[in-house]
C-alpha positions as CSV (number, residue, x, y, z in Angstrom):
1,D,0.1,0.1,0.4
2,R,1.4,3.3,-1.0
3,L,0.0,5.1,1.8
4,A,1.9,3.1,4.2
5,E,4.9,2.9,2.0
6,V,5.0,6.9,2.3
7,L,4.4,7.0,5.9
8,S,7.1,4.4,6.9
9,I,9.8,6.7,4.6
10,L,8.3,9.5,6.8
11,N,9.5,8.0,9.9
12,R,13.1,8.7,9.3
13,G,12.2,12.1,10.1
14,G,11.1,15.3,7.4
15,M,11.3,14.8,4.0
16,N,10.5,17.1,0.8
17,A,8.1,15.7,-1.7
18,F,11.0,14.8,-3.5
19,Q,13.0,13.1,-1.1
20,V,10.1,11.0,-0.2
21,A,9.5,10.2,-4.0
22,S,13.2,9.0,-4.3
23,Q,12.6,6.3,-1.3
24,M,9.7,4.7,-2.6
25,T,9.8,1.8,-4.4
26,W,9.4,2.2,-8.2
27,D,8.6,0.1,-11.3
28,I,11.5,1.1,-13.5
29,K,14.3,0.1,-15.4
30,A,16.8,1.8,-13.4
31,E,18.9,0.3,-10.0
32,S,18.7,3.6,-8.4
33,W,17.2,6.7,-8.0
34,N,20.0,8.8,-9.8
35,Q,19.3,7.0,-13.1
36,F,15.6,7.8,-13.4
37,P,15.4,9.8,-16.4
38,V,14.5,13.1,-15.3
39,A,11.1,13.3,-16.9
40,Q,10.4,10.0,-14.2
41,K,11.7,12.1,-12.0
42,W,8.8,14.9,-11.8
43,F,5.9,12.6,-12.6
44,A,7.2,10.5,-9.2
45,T,7.7,13.4,-7.2
46,G,3.8,14.9,-8.5
47,E,2.5,11.1,-7.3
48,A,4.4,11.8,-3.9
49,I,2.8,15.0,-3.6
50,S,-1.0,13.5,-3.9
51,H,-0.2,11.3,-1.5
52,L,1.6,13.7,0.6
53,R,-1.8,15.9,0.3
54,Y,-4.2,13.0,1.2
55,L,-2.3,12.3,4.7
56,E,-2.2,15.6,5.2
57,E,-6.3,15.7,4.5
58,E,-6.7,12.3,7.1
59,E,-4.3,14.5,9.4
60,K,-1.4,11.3,9.6
61,V,1.1,14.2,8.5
62,V,1.9,17.8,8.9
63,R,3.2,20.3,5.8
64,S,5.2,22.8,6.9
65,V,6.9,25.9,4.5
66,S,10.5,27.0,5.5
67,Q,12.4,29.3,3.4
68,K,10.0,28.4,0.2
69,I,11.1,25.0,0.9
70,T,7.5,22.7,1.8
71,M,8.4,19.7,4.1
72,Y,6.5,17.1,5.2
73,S,6.2,15.2,8.6
74,R,4.7,12.5,10.3
75,L,2.1,13.4,13.2
């Protein structure tokens, strides 16, 4: 379950959506996040944002903005 995966990732501490996406499991032919095509990183980060915003609405995570960087943490 993707939501459980995102929550598990956030157990490690607060992260931005790009950082969360880089820790999620993906079915793509790349050995690491660094080898993902740039466009795929954008799509993955968008999916992470969707999950994070849903979890925020469900009051499972909190969003904070500092110096124009949006971070998410578990509640």
